[in-house]
N, CA and C atoms as a LAMMPS dump frame, in Angstrom:
ITEM: TIMESTEP
0
ITEM: NUMBER OF ATOMS
396
ITEM: BOX BOUNDS ff ff ff
-5.0000000000000000e+02 5.0000000000000000e+02
-5.0000000000000000e+02 5.0000000000000000e+02
-5.0000000000000000e+02 5.0000000000000000e+02
ITEM: ATOMS id mol type element x y z
1 1 1 N 423.754 472.471 38.392
2 1 2 C 422.974 471.568 39.215
3 1 3 C 421.527 471.501 38.754
4 2 1 N 420.989 472.637 38.305
5 2 2 C 419.6 472.663 37.842
6 2 3 C 419.431 471.723 36.65
7 3 1 N 420.392 471.727 35.732
8 3 2 C 420.3 470.882 34.552
9 3 3 C 420.234 469.406 34.947
10 4 1 N 421.079 468.98 35.864
11 4 2 C 421.089 467.588 36.308
12 4 3 C 419.764 467.226 36.972
13 5 1 N 419.225 468.13 37.778
14 5 2 C 417.941 467.885 38.442
15 5 3 C 416.828 467.759 37.419
16 6 1 N 416.812 468.637 36.423
17 6 2 C 415.788 468.587 35.382
18 6 3 C 415.849 467.281 34.605
19 7 1 N 417.053 466.842 34.289
20 7 2 C 417.222 465.594 33.552
21 7 3 C 416.739 464.428 34.403
22 8 1 N 417.092 464.433 35.681
23 8 2 C 416.65 463.362 36.585
24 8 3 C 415.137 463.341 36.717
25 9 1 N 414.523 464.515 36.82
26 9 2 C 413.06 464.598 36.914
27 9 3 C 412.409 464.064 35.642
28 10 1 N 412.972 464.42 34.497
29 10 2 C 412.423 463.944 33.233
30 10 3 C 412.555 462.425 33.131
31 11 1 N 413.718 461.897 33.457
32 11 2 C 413.921 460.443 33.422
33 11 3 C 412.999 459.734 34.4
34 12 1 N 412.757 460.335 35.54
35 12 2 C 411.828 459.767 36.523
36 12 3 C 410.407 459.755 35.97
37 13 1 N 410.036 460.841 35.295
38 13 2 C 408.705 460.924 34.69
39 13 3 C 408.532 459.827 33.635
40 14 1 N 409.556 459.624 32.798
41 14 2 C 409.5 458.566 31.781
42 14 3 C 409.307 457.213 32.454
43 15 1 N 410.029 456.977 33.527
44 15 2 C 409.898 455.719 34.26
45 15 3 C 408.495 455.57 34.854
46 16 1 N 407.962 456.653 35.428
47 16 2 C 406.616 456.624 36.014
48 16 3 C 405.55 456.345 34.958
49 17 1 N 405.726 456.849 33.767
50 17 2 C 404.763 456.652 32.68
51 17 3 C 404.85 455.245 32.098
52 18 1 N 405.895 454.525 32.455
53 18 2 C 406.12 453.162 31.957
54 18 3 C 406.158 453.114 30.424
55 19 1 N 406.952 454.012 29.879
56 19 2 C 407.167 454.04 28.429
57 19 3 C 408.653 453.82 28.167
58 20 1 N 408.923 453.416 26.949
59 20 2 C 410.316 453.223 26.571
60 20 3 C 410.53 453.715 25.153
61 21 1 N 411.77 454.042 24.872
62 21 2 C 412.105 454.523 23.538
63 21 3 C 412.091 453.366 22.557
64 22 1 N 411.578 453.649 21.372
65 22 2 C 411.478 452.645 20.317
66 22 3 C 412.829 452.523 19.613
67 23 1 N 413.126 451.32 19.141
68 23 2 C 414.34 451.076 18.355
69 23 3 C 414.411 452.096 17.223
70 24 1 N 415.595 452.626 16.984
71 24 2 C 415.767 453.703 16.018
72 24 3 C 416.664 453.271 14.868
73 25 1 N 416.332 453.751 13.664
74 25 2 C 417.107 453.47 12.456
75 25 3 C 417.397 454.803 11.776
76 26 1 N 418.545 454.919 11.193
77 26 2 C 418.896 456.151 10.488
78 26 3 C 419.875 456.974 11.312
79 27 1 N 419.744 458.262 11.222
80 27 2 C 420.637 459.174 11.931
81 27 3 C 420.503 458.998 13.439
82 28 1 N 421.587 459.195 14.154
83 28 2 C 421.525 459.076 15.61
84 28 3 C 421.013 460.375 16.228
85 29 1 N 421.529 461.504 15.762
86 29 2 C 421.137 462.798 16.318
87 29 3 C 419.91 463.337 15.591
88 30 1 N 419.01 463.975 16.333
89 30 2 C 417.78 464.5 15.736
90 30 3 C 417.754 466.025 15.684
91 31 1 N 418.758 466.658 16.238
92 31 2 C 418.825 468.113 16.24
93 31 3 C 420.279 468.536 16.094
94 32 1 N 420.504 469.653 15.404
95 32 2 C 421.856 470.213 15.348
96 32 3 C 421.779 471.709 15.139
97 33 1 N 422.818 472.385 15.594
98 33 2 C 422.924 473.818 15.325
99 33 3 C 423.133 474 13.833
100 34 1 N 422.683 475.125 13.294
101 34 2 C 422.845 475.345 11.852
102 34 3 C 424.29 475.196 11.361
103 35 1 N 425.263 475.543 12.201
104 35 2 C 426.66 475.415 11.765
105 35 3 C 427.202 474.003 12.001
106 36 1 N 426.397 473.122 12.611
107 36 2 C 426.778 471.732 12.802
108 36 3 C 427.735 471.474 13.944
109 37 1 N 428 472.488 14.783
110 37 2 C 428.97 472.302 15.863
111 37 3 C 428.417 471.521 17.045
112 38 1 N 427.108 471.546 17.235
113 38 2 C 426.496 470.839 18.358
114 38 3 C 425.356 469.981 17.825
115 39 1 N 425.321 468.711 18.244
116 39 2 C 424.256 467.794 17.847
117 39 3 C 423.729 467.101 19.092
118 40 1 N 422.428 466.76 19.055
119 40 2 C 421.817 466.104 20.206
120 40 3 C 420.65 465.242 19.752
121 41 1 N 420.281 464.288 20.597
122 41 2 C 419.112 463.453 20.322
123 41 3 C 417.968 463.979 21.189
124 42 1 N 417.211 464.941 20.639
125 42 2 C 416.117 465.569 21.372
126 42 3 C 414.772 464.919 21.104
127 43 1 N 414.561 464.484 19.886
128 43 2 C 413.256 463.994 19.453
129 43 3 C 413.259 462.473 19.407
130 44 1 N 412.161 461.879 19.903
131 44 2 C 412.061 460.42 19.914
132 44 3 C 410.638 460.013 20.239
133 45 1 N 410.299 458.774 19.904
134 45 2 C 409.018 458.198 20.276
135 45 3 C 409.193 457.404 21.557
136 46 1 N 408.288 457.617 22.497
137 46 2 C 408.244 456.841 23.734
138 46 3 C 406.905 456.126 23.765
139 47 1 N 406.935 454.797 23.824
140 47 2 C 405.713 454.008 23.73
141 47 3 C 405.585 453.051 24.905
142 48 1 N 404.341 452.691 25.195
143 48 2 C 404.062 451.768 26.296
144 48 3 C 404.297 450.322 25.868
145 49 1 N 404.406 449.438 26.858
146 49 2 C 404.529 448.003 26.57
147 49 3 C 403.294 447.486 25.841
148 50 1 N 402.111 448.028 26.198
149 50 2 C 400.882 447.617 25.51
150 50 3 C 400.973 447.91 24.016
151 51 1 N 401.457 449.1 23.682
152 51 2 C 401.615 449.461 22.274
153 51 3 C 402.572 448.495 21.599
154 52 1 N 403.734 448.308 22.214
155 52 2 C 404.771 447.488 21.6
156 52 3 C 404.358 446.025 21.469
157 53 1 N 403.505 445.542 22.367
158 53 2 C 403.051 444.155 22.242
159 53 3 C 401.996 444.001 21.152
160 54 1 N 401.244 445.061 20.881
161 54 2 C 400.229 444.991 19.822
162 54 3 C 400.818 445.311 18.453
163 55 1 N 401.766 446.208 18.395
164 55 2 C 402.365 446.638 17.129
165 55 3 C 403.822 446.173 17.109
166 56 1 N 404.004 444.899 16.816
167 56 2 C 405.335 444.307 16.806
168 56 3 C 406.215 444.96 15.754
169 57 1 N 407.501 444.873 15.956
170 57 2 C 408.489 445.42 15.014
171 57 3 C 408.311 446.921 14.77
172 58 1 N 407.837 447.651 15.774
173 58 2 C 407.724 449.104 15.639
174 58 3 C 409.124 449.703 15.657
175 59 1 N 409.38 450.588 14.718
176 59 2 C 410.683 451.225 14.584
177 59 3 C 410.49 452.704 14.313
178 60 1 N 411.389 453.529 14.855
179 60 2 C 411.377 454.941 14.49
180 60 3 C 412.533 455.188 13.522
181 61 1 N 412.216 455.857 12.435
182 61 2 C 413.206 456.179 11.418
183 61 3 C 413.521 457.665 11.532
184 62 1 N 414.774 457.985 11.788
185 62 2 C 415.211 459.376 11.847
186 62 3 C 415.66 459.744 10.44
187 63 1 N 414.92 460.66 9.824
188 63 2 C 415.167 461.047 8.436
189 63 3 C 416.11 462.235 8.367
190 64 1 N 416.629 462.515 7.187
191 64 2 C 417.503 463.673 7.009
192 64 3 C 416.72 464.958 7.183
193 65 1 N 417.344 465.935 7.809
194 65 2 C 416.664 467.223 8.003
195 65 3 C 416.739 468.026 6.717
196 66 1 N 415.811 468.97 6.602
197 66 2 C 415.763 469.791 5.4
198 66 3 C 415.895 471.256 5.796
199 67 1 N 414.788 471.907 6.087
200 67 2 C 414.811 473.323 6.415
201 67 3 C 414.949 473.567 7.909
202 68 1 N 414.463 472.654 8.701
203 68 2 C 414.479 472.798 10.149
204 68 3 C 415.811 472.325 10.72
205 69 1 N 416.064 472.693 11.973
206 69 2 C 417.242 472.165 12.65
207 69 3 C 416.932 470.836 13.335
208 70 1 N 415.677 470.377 13.221
209 70 2 C 415.258 469.073 13.741
210 70 3 C 415.045 468.106 12.576
211 71 1 N 415.38 466.85 12.795
212 71 2 C 415.142 465.811 11.789
213 71 3 C 413.734 465.25 11.971
214 72 1 N 412.998 465.026 10.896
215 72 2 C 411.687 464.378 11.036
216 72 3 C 411.87 462.918 11.454
217 73 1 N 410.904 462.416 12.217
218 73 2 C 410.941 461.03 12.669
219 73 3 C 409.669 460.341 12.205
220 74 1 N 409.837 459.169 11.647
221 74 2 C 408.722 458.385 11.131
222 74 3 C 408.578 457.139 11.995
223 75 1 N 407.368 456.877 12.481
224 75 2 C 407.096 455.67 13.263
225 75 3 C 406.452 454.651 12.343
226 76 1 N 406.995 453.436 12.353
227 76 2 C 406.497 452.421 11.429
228 76 3 C 406.465 451.054 12.109
229 77 1 N 405.441 450.285 11.757
230 77 2 C 405.344 448.905 12.222
231 77 3 C 405.156 448.021 11.009
232 78 1 N 406.079 447.127 10.769
233 78 2 C 406.031 446.273 9.58
234 78 3 C 404.919 445.241 9.635
235 79 1 N 404.469 444.886 10.83
236 79 2 C 403.488 443.816 10.927
237 79 3 C 402.062 444.304 10.718
238 80 1 N 401.87 445.585 10.59
239 80 2 C 400.524 446.11 10.426
240 80 3 C 400.122 446.082 8.951
241 81 1 N 399.042 445.413 8.64
242 81 2 C 398.537 445.354 7.272
243 81 3 C 397.371 446.326 7.145
244 82 1 N 397.598 447.424 6.468
245 82 2 C 396.556 448.445 6.304
246 82 3 C 395.66 448.143 5.111
247 83 1 N 395.864 447.027 4.448
248 83 2 C 395.047 446.682 3.291
249 83 3 C 395.67 447.231 2.029
250 84 1 N 394.95 447.136 0.924
251 84 2 C 395.511 447.605 -0.342
252 84 3 C 395.721 449.122 -0.338
253 85 1 N 396.739 449.532 -1.034
254 85 2 C 397.047 450.948 -1.159
255 85 3 C 395.945 451.615 -1.985
256 86 1 N 395.408 452.745 -1.525
257 86 2 C 394.321 453.381 -2.278
258 86 3 C 394.8 453.876 -3.65
259 87 1 N 393.903 453.77 -4.612
260 87 2 C 394.205 454.245 -5.959
261 87 3 C 393.867 455.722 -6.04
262 88 1 N 394.774 456.497 -6.577
263 88 2 C 394.556 457.935 -6.712
264 88 3 C 394.714 458.316 -8.176
265 89 1 N 393.933 459.268 -8.586
266 89 2 C 394.009 459.771 -9.956
267 89 3 C 394.325 461.262 -9.895
268 90 1 N 395.172 461.713 -10.769
269 90 2 C 395.556 463.12 -10.811
270 90 3 C 394.562 463.899 -11.677
271 91 1 N 394.157 465.06 -11.193
272 91 2 C 393.194 465.88 -11.935
273 91 3 C 393.662 466.183 -13.358
274 92 1 N 394.95 466.462 -13.504
275 92 2 C 395.442 466.842 -14.829
276 92 3 C 395.356 465.698 -15.826
277 93 1 N 395.277 464.432 -15.358
278 93 2 C 395.103 463.315 -16.276
279 93 3 C 393.798 463.449 -17.041
280 94 1 N 392.77 463.956 -16.36
281 94 2 C 391.451 464.056 -16.977
282 94 3 C 391.416 465.071 -18.119
283 95 1 N 392.387 465.975 -18.136
284 95 2 C 392.457 466.982 -19.204
285 95 3 C 393.304 466.51 -20.383
286 96 1 N 393.987 465.399 -20.218
287 96 2 C 394.869 464.86 -21.255
288 96 3 C 394.042 463.976 -22.203
289 97 1 N 393.965 464.362 -23.471
290 97 2 C 393.153 463.621 -24.455
291 97 3 C 393.622 462.18 -24.627
292 98 1 N 394.927 461.948 -24.589
293 98 2 C 395.41 460.577 -24.768
294 98 3 C 394.987 459.707 -23.583
295 99 1 N 394.932 460.276 -22.386
296 99 2 C 394.455 459.535 -21.221
297 99 3 C 392.974 459.209 -21.385
298 100 1 N 392.188 460.208 -21.788
299 100 2 C 390.748 460.004 -21.986
300 100 3 C 390.505 458.919 -23.046
301 101 1 N 391.254 458.962 -24.134
302 101 2 C 391.098 457.975 -25.211
303 101 3 C 391.485 456.576 -24.728
304 102 1 N 392.558 456.477 -23.948
305 102 2 C 392.996 455.179 -23.429
306 102 3 C 391.925 454.587 -22.523
307 103 1 N 391.348 455.393 -21.638
308 103 2 C 390.309 454.904 -20.727
309 103 3 C 389.08 454.475 -21.525
310 104 1 N 388.646 455.319 -22.46
311 104 2 C 387.462 454.999 -23.261
312 104 3 C 387.677 453.716 -24.069
313 105 1 N 388.847 453.57 -24.676
314 105 2 C 389.149 452.382 -25.48
315 105 3 C 389.128 451.118 -24.613
316 106 1 N 389.847 451.15 -23.482
317 106 2 C 389.917 449.97 -22.609
318 106 3 C 388.572 449.669 -21.961
319 107 1 N 387.83 450.69 -21.594
320 107 2 C 386.515 450.483 -20.972
321 107 3 C 385.551 449.823 -21.958
322 108 1 N 385.566 450.326 -23.201
323 108 2 C 384.642 449.814 -24.21
324 108 3 C 384.983 448.433 -24.719
325 109 1 N 386.247 448.043 -24.629
326 109 2 C 386.675 446.757 -25.181
327 109 3 C 386.798 445.651 -24.138
328 110 1 N 386.469 445.928 -22.899
329 110 2 C 386.553 444.904 -21.861
330 110 3 C 385.144 444.595 -21.37
331 111 1 N 384.746 443.34 -21.49
332 111 2 C 383.38 442.936 -21.141
333 111 3 C 383.41 441.708 -20.225
334 112 1 N 383.607 441.924 -18.922
335 112 2 C 383.613 440.775 -18.002
336 112 3 C 382.205 440.217 -17.837
337 113 1 N 382.128 438.927 -17.591
338 113 2 C 380.813 438.316 -17.387
339 113 3 C 380.482 438.325 -15.897
340 114 1 N 379.213 438.238 -15.604
341 114 2 C 378.759 438.228 -14.218
342 114 3 C 377.697 439.28 -14.006
343 115 1 N 377.163 439.311 -12.801
344 115 2 C 376.121 440.295 -12.501
345 115 3 C 376.715 441.695 -12.498
346 116 1 N 375.883 442.71 -12.573
347 116 2 C 376.286 444.094 -12.788
348 116 3 C 377.346 444.627 -11.849
349 117 1 N 377.154 444.427 -10.549
350 117 2 C 378.123 444.94 -9.578
351 117 3 C 379.487 444.302 -9.734
352 118 1 N 379.509 442.992 -9.973
353 118 2 C 380.763 442.277 -10.161
354 118 3 C 381.459 442.752 -11.439
355 119 1 N 380.69 442.891 -12.534
356 119 2 C 381.259 443.334 -13.807
357 119 3 C 381.859 444.743 -13.674
358 120 1 N 381.163 445.624 -12.961
359 120 2 C 381.676 446.985 -12.751
360 120 3 C 382.99 446.939 -11.971
361 121 1 N 383.021 446.142 -10.926
362 121 2 C 384.241 446.007 -10.118
363 121 3 C 385.395 445.51 -10.984
364 122 1 N 385.146 444.509 -11.825
365 122 2 C 386.185 443.965 -12.69
366 122 3 C 386.668 445.007 -13.702
367 123 1 N 385.729 445.779 -14.25
368 123 2 C 386.116 446.821 -15.213
369 123 3 C 386.975 447.879 -14.539
370 124 1 N 386.611 448.271 -13.322
371 124 2 C 387.4 449.274 -12.607
372 124 3 C 388.806 448.76 -12.29
373 125 1 N 388.903 447.492 -11.882
374 125 2 C 390.219 446.896 -11.633
375 125 3 C 391.045 446.853 -12.919
376 126 1 N 390.384 446.517 -14.026
377 126 2 C 391.056 446.443 -15.315
378 126 3 C 391.605 447.817 -15.718
379 127 1 N 390.786 448.842 -15.582
380 127 2 C 391.196 450.212 -15.924
381 127 3 C 392.345 450.66 -15.012
382 128 1 N 392.24 450.344 -13.739
383 128 2 C 393.287 450.694 -12.787
384 128 3 C 394.614 450.083 -13.21
385 129 1 N 394.608 448.817 -13.602
386 129 2 C 395.825 448.162 -14.052
387 129 3 C 396.389 448.813 -15.309
388 130 1 N 395.516 449.209 -16.219
389 130 2 C 395.955 449.86 -17.457
390 130 3 C 396.572 451.229 -17.165
391 131 1 N 396.003 451.955 -16.22
392 131 2 C 396.531 453.283 -15.868
393 131 3 C 397.912 453.146 -15.241
394 132 1 N 398.069 452.151 -14.392
395 132 2 C 399.377 451.963 -13.743
396 132 3 C 400.42 451.585 -14.767
């Protein structure tokens, strides 16, 4: 009886908070015993209507578990444009002579026209494209 009461109280709390579970993709169960005999959906995102109206197409992705008995969950909204993906450079590239030579060669042989700030921006974009 205690279990049923606890579940009812939790469901009532969810209703009082005016949140709802987000559409889910991937695995249905988010937790399992190590031997796989028992599985349950314990983990989930609960979001408000305000959130869902601002972040359309929000989906939770239940990923495969690795070391834990819980599956990681990823929240994603396809309509959100975060802008261009940041460019990252690996430290070990800077120690590679062929990388240094490639950058020096491309930097020295590319001469965009325009004022200084614009030319620098163009050179950096050019180098970025060459690195990729």
